[in-house]
SERO-843248 format. One line per 5 residues: their letters; for each residue x, y, z of N, C-alpha, C, CB. Coordinates in steps of 0.02 Angstrom, whole numbers, plus 50000, padded with zeros to 5 digits. Glycine has a CB too. Layout:
% residues N
a> X:Y:Z:X:Y:Z:X:Y:Z:X:Y:Z ~ ...
***
This chain:
% residues 145
mikip> 53976:55681:52349:54021:55627:52369:54005:55606:52441:54096:55648:52361 ~ 53999:55542:52452:53987:55515:52518:54054:55487:52543:53931:55459:52518 ~ 54076:55511:52600:54140:55488:52626:54129:55437:52681:54182:55546:52653 ~ 54166:55382:52677:54168:55333:52731:54227:55354:52774:54175:55257:52705 ~ 54213:55375:52835:54267:55402:52876:54314:55349:52902:54237:55440:52934
yyets> 54371:55373:52920:54422:55330:52951:54413:55336:53026:54496:55351:52928 ~ 54380:55287:53057:54368:55285:53129:54329:55345:53155:54432:55281:53166 ~ 54278:55367:53118:54234:55420:53142:54162:55394:53140:54242:55485:53099 ~ 54115:55436:53161:54046:55411:53167:54002:55425:53106:54014:55441:53226 ~ 54015:55478:53067:53971:55491:53010:53981:55437:52957:53985:55562:52981
nfvfs> 53927:55409:52935:53928:55354:52886:53965:55292:52910:53959:55378:52822 ~ 53973:55285:52974:54010:55228:53003:53976:55161:52986:54016:55235:53078 ~ 53912:55164:52970:53875:55104:52952:53910:55067:52894:53802:55122:52933 ~ 53946:55104:52851:53980:55073:52794:54049:55046:52811:53986:55124:52739 ~ 54074:55062:52869:54141:55040:52889:54141:54965:52905:54165:55079:52951
nfsph> 54195:54932:52889:54202:54861:52906:54209:54851:52981:54262:54830:52870 ~ 54221:54905:53017:54226:54903:53090:54158:54912:53124:54274:54957:53114 ~ 54106:54929:53086:54041:54941:53117:54016:54877:53151:53990:54966:53065 ~ 53980:54884:53206:53958:54826:53246:53898:54790:53215:53942:54847:53316 ~ 53906:54765:53155:53854:54727:53121:53879:54655:53113:53835:54758:53051
tifyk> 53851:54611:53153:53868:54540:53149:53850:54514:53080:53833:54500:53204 ~ 53893:54471:53052:53875:54440:52989:53886:54364:52993:53916:54469:52931 ~ 53845:54329:52955:53854:54257:52946:53885:54247:52878:53785:54218:52954 ~ 53940:54210:52876:53975:54198:52813:54002:54127:52813:54033:54250:52802 ~ 53982:54089:52763:54003:54019:52757:53986:53980:52821:54078:54014:52742
gveyp> 53928:53994:52850:53904:53959:52908:53935:53979:52974:53915:53888:52899 ~ 53975:54033:52973:54008:54057:53034:53984:54127:53050:54086:54056:53026 ~ 53974:54141:53114:53953:54207:53136:54016:54247:53156:53903:54203:53196 ~ 54021:54308:53129:54076:54354:53144:54048:54418:53173:54118:54369:53080 ~ 54084:54448:53221:54060:54510:53252:54058:54569:53203:54104:54528:53311
tveha> 54104:54569:53154:54107:54624:53106:54133:54596:53039:54152:54682:53131 ~ 54125:54636:52987:54155:54618:52923:54231:54614:52930:54135:54669:52868 ~ 54259:54659:52969:54332:54659:52979:54357:54593:53007:54352:54717:53026 ~ 54322:54566:53055:54340:54500:53083:54339:54447:53028:54293:54480:53141 ~ 54285:54446:52990:54276:54395:52938:54329:54403:52883:54206:54400:52907
yhsek> 54342:54464:52863:54391:54477:52810:54460:54450:52830:54394:54551:52795 ~ 54482:54466:52889:54549:54445:52910:54551:54370:52923:54570:54483:52972 ~ 54497:54342:52946:54494:54270:52955:54501:54233:52889:54428:54250:52990 ~ 54471:54261:52837:54472:54229:52771:54542:54229:52739:54425:54265:52725 ~ 54588:54264:52768:54657:54265:52742:54694:54200:52754:54696:54322:52773
fddek> 54665:54157:52796:54701:54098:52820:54663:54034:52809:54718:54106:52893 ~ 54700:53980:52801:54670:53913:52798:54674:53880:52867:54706:53870:52746 ~ 54722:53899:52907:54733:53869:52973:54673:53886:53019:54799:53896:53004 ~ 54638:53834:53040:54577:53843:53080:54590:53877:53148:54543:53776:53092 ~ 54647:53864:53178:54662:53896:53243:54670:53971:53234:54726:53866:53273
ikeei> 54704:53991:53181:54713:54063:53168:54646:54095:53152:54762:54074:53109 ~ 54606:54062:53109:54540:54088:53091:54497:54099:53154:54505:54040:53042 ~ 54498:54050:53198:54458:54054:53259:54483:54110:53305:54461:53986:53296 ~ 54548:54117:53311:54577:54170:53353:54555:54239:53326:54654:54165:53355 ~ 54558:54248:53262:54538:54312:53232:54464:54322:53240:54557:54314:53157
knaks> 54424:54271:53228:54351:54277:53236:54332:54297:53307:54317:54210:53218 ~ 54369:54273:53356:54354:54287:53426:54389:54348:53454:54371:54228:53467 ~ 54424:54385:53412:54459:54445:53436:54409:54493:53468:54497:54480:53378 ~ 54429:54527:53520:54384:54570:53558:54364:54634:53521:54416:54588:53623 ~ 54399:54649:53466:54382:54709:53427:54405:54699:53355:54413:54773:53458
plial> 54378:54738:53309:54402:54734:53240:54476:54752:53233:54359:54779:53195 ~ 54498:54800:53274:54568:54820:53271:54614:54763:53293:54580:54882:53316 ~ 54593:54726:53343:54632:54668:53365:54632:54614:53311:54604:54639:53432 ~ 54576:54605:53276:54573:54557:53220:54625:54577:53167:54502:54555:53190 ~ 54628:54641:53152:54677:54666:53103:54749:54652:53127:54667:54742:53092
elakk> 54762:54666:53190:54830:54655:53217:54849:54581:53216:54834:54683:53289 ~ 54801:54538:53230:54815:54466:53228:54832:54444:53156:54755:54426:53255 ~ 54795:54471:53108:54810:54454:53038:54880:54476:53019:54757:54486:52991 ~ 54901:54533:53044:54970:54557:53031:55020:54510:53064:54979:54629:53058 ~ 55004:54488:53124:55049:54443:53161:55061:54378:53123:55019:54428:53230
yklqr> 55010:54353:53091:55014:54289:53055:55025:54297:52980:54952:54248:53068 ~ 55045:54355:52958:55050:54372:52886:55086:54318:52845:55085:54438:52878 ~ 55138:54289:52872:55177:54239:52834:55138:54175:52822:55241:54224:52870 ~ 55083:54165:52858:55043:54105:52851:54980:54117:52808:55023:54078:52919 ~ 54976:54175:52778:54919:54192:52736:54913:54146:52676:54924:54265:52713
kknwn> 54853:54141:52650:54842:54104:52588:54888:54133:52534:54767:54106:52565 ~ 54917:54090:52495:54965:54113:52444:54931:54157:52391:54998:54053:52410 ~ 54868:54144:52377:54833:54182:52325:54793:54241:52353:54786:54135:52287 ~ 54806:54261:52414:54766:54311:52447:54759:54376:52406:54795:54327:52514 ~ 54814:54400:52380:54811:54464:52343:54768:54458:52280:54880:54486:52324
kikik> 54760:54399:52254:54718:54389:52194:54644:54385:52212:54739:54326:52158 ~ 54628:54364:52273:54558:54353:52291:54530:54403:52341:54550:54284:52319 ~ 54571:54448:52368:54548:54490:52423:54490:54537:52405:54606:54532:52447 ~ 54488:54563:52344:54432:54606:52324:54368:54565:52320:54446:54641:52257 ~ 54372:54507:52290:54313:54462:52285:54287:54444:52354:54331:54398:52245
vllel> 54333:54428:52400:54313:54409:52468:54278:54467:52502:54374:54387:52509 ~ 54307:54527:52498:54275:54583:52532:54208:54601:52500:54321:54644:52531 ~ 54204:54594:52435:54139:54605:52401:54087:54558:52429:54147:54595:52324 ~ 54103:54494:52435:54056:54445:52463:54036:54463:52534:54087:54374:52461 ~ 54085:54483:52575:54071:54498:52645:54026:54560:52652:54137:54509:52683
vkekv> 54041:54611:52613:54000:54672:52617:53930:54659:52591:54033:54730:52578 ~ 53924:54618:52540:53857:54598:52516:53818:54564:52572:53862:54551:52454 ~ 53851:54519:52608:53818:54485:52664:53795:54535:52716:53865:54434:52696 ~ 53837:54583:52732:53820:54634:52782:53758:54673:52758:53879:54682:52794 ~ 53759:54695:52696:53703:54733:52669:53639:54691:52668:53720:54758:52597
nqhde> 53645:54629:52647:53586:54585:52643:53560:54564:52711:53603:54524:52603 ~ 53602:54563:52761:53582:54540:52828:53560:54596:52874:53638:54502:52860 ~ 53571:54658:52854:53554:54715:52897:53518:54769:52856:53618:54744:52930 ~ 53453:54776:52867:53414:54826:52831:53441:54896:52842:53341:54822:52852 ~ 53466:54910:52902:53494:54976:52917:53550:54993:52868:53522:54978:52990
vknal> 53593:54945:52853:53649:54956:52808:53623:54963:52736:53700:54899:52813 ~ 53578:54919:52717:53549:54920:52650:53514:54987:52637:53500:54862:52640 ~ 53474:55009:52684:53437:55071:52675:53484:55131:52672:53388:55080:52732 ~ 53537:55130:52714:53586:55184:52712:53622:55185:52645:53637:55176:52770 ~ 53638:55126:52619:53672:55123:52554:53627:55149:52498:53693:55050:52539
latgv> 53565:55128:52498:53518:55152:52447:53506:55228:52453:53450:55115:52453 ~ 53509:55253:52514:53498:55325:52526:53555:55368:52497:53491:55338:52600 ~ 53610:55337:52479:53665:55375:52449:53651:55394:52377:53730:55335:52452 ~ 53596:55367:52350:53575:55385:52282:53626:55365:52230:53562:55459:52278 ~ 53652:55414:52195:53702:55401:52143:53769:55433:52161:53677:55427:52074
eeive> 53774:55456:52223:53835:55489:52246:53895:55441:52242:53827:55515:52317 ~ 53952:55470:52228:54014:55431:52232:54028:55416:52305:54075:55468:52199 ~ 54047:55354:52320:54064:55335:52389:54139:55326:52393:54026:55268:52410 ~ 54169:55359:52441:54242:55360:52447:54262:55339:52517:54270:55430:52431 ~ 54308:55292:52521:54338:55276:52587:54391:55328:52600:54367:55202:52589
dnpnd> 54378:55371:52648:54422:55427:52665:54472:55405:52717:54381:55487:52690 ~ 54521:55366:52695:54572:55339:52740:54640:55363:52716:54569:55261:52743 ~ 54671:55408:52754:54736:55435:52732:54792:55383:52733:54756:55493:52776 ~ 54781:55328:52767:54832:55276:52775:54826:55219:52725:54831:55249:52844 ~ 54777:55222:52681:54765:55166:52636:54746:55191:52566:54709:55120:52664
sfwgv> 54791:55181:52519:54777:55203:52451:54752:55146:52406:54839:55235:52421 ~ 54741:55087:52436:54712:55032:52398:54637:55029:52412:54746:54965:52417 ~ 54617:55018:52474:54546:55015:52492:54517:55085:52493:54536:54981:52560 ~ 54557:55135:52510:54534:55203:52513:54567:55247:52461:54546:55231:52582 ~ 54563:55313:52474:54593:55361:52427:54662:55385:52449:54547:55420:52418
grdgk> 54683:55364:52508:54749:55382:52531:54755:55456:52550:54800:55366:52479 ~ 54814:55474:52568:54828:55542:52592:54818:55594:52536:54899:55547:52619 ~ 54836:55576:52475:54833:55624:52419:54765:55624:52383:54887:55609:52370 ~ 54719:55579:52404:54653:55576:52373:54652:55542:52305:54626:55645:52366 ~ 54706:55512:52286:54711:55481:52219:54715:55405:52222:54771:55508:52183
genqm> 54701:55376:52279:54705:55303:52287:54652:55267:52247:54700:55285:52359 ~ 54654:55200:52250:54609:55158:52210:54537:55157:52234:54635:55088:52210 ~ 54526:55170:52298:54458:55172:52326:54419:55107:52314:54420:55231:52298 ~ 54451:55051:52323:54418:54987:52311:54357:54976:52356:54467:54930:52321 ~ 54360:55001:52418:54302:54993:52463:54242:55033:52436:54320:55016:52534
gkilm> 54255:55094:52415:54201:55134:52387:54171:55102:52325:54226:55204:52369 ~ 54214:55073:52283:54192:55039:52222:54148:54979:52239:54252:55017:52179 ~ 54168:54942:52291:54127:54885:52313:54058:54908:52334:54162:54848:52372 ~ 54054:54960:52374:53989:54985:52398:53947:55010:52340:53999:55040:52449 ~ 53977:55045:52293:53939:55070:52236:53915:55013:52191:53981:55120:52195
rirke> 53955:54961:52185:53935:54903:52145:53875:54867:52177:53994:54853:52138 ~ 53879:54858:52243:53823:54826:52278:53760:54869:52273:53842:54814:52353 ~ 53768:54933:52280:53710:54979:52274:53678:54972:52206:53733:55053:52286 ~ 53719:54970:52154:53694:54963:52085:53657:54897:52076:53752:54968:52035 ~ 53685:54843:52104:53653:54777:52099:53586:54776:52134:53699:54723:52129
ikstn> 53582:54807:52193:53519:54809:52230:53466:54847:52189:53529:54844:52300 ~ 53486:54904:52163:53439:54945:52124:53415:54908:52062:53471:55011:52104 ~ 53459:54869:52031:53440:54835:51969:53394:54775:51982:53502:54812:51932 ~ 53392:54750:52043:53349:54693:52059:53283:54714:52090:53385:54645:52106 ~ 53276:54778:52105:53214:54803:52135:53167:54831:52084:53228:54857:52187
***
């Protein structure tokens, strides 16, 4: 099992907080985290503020601040959006792609005690949507090579 740590350095390359700039829909974002939270909104001022946040954590806090202005369908599209963003990160950074391929067939788990949707949560029984996204991308890469 490959664990994606919660704010630690081992396997940090897979974290949405890792310092890998991505281009998405013609916009450059400092991290996947910035892009993900920006995509929650239609309001261009909010999107720009989140994109320009000085850190991924600040981008997250800004998204919380504006939660009531989120896209109405956000919960229906959030997995698809993050899948697209992580694919961009993997495709735009060989370091990330190579690290993902190096995981072989291991299960990838987001080890976040505070999140049982994207991670496995405190009890280890969460949905692990982030791990599933990474494993799906890994499978797609292997099937096209």
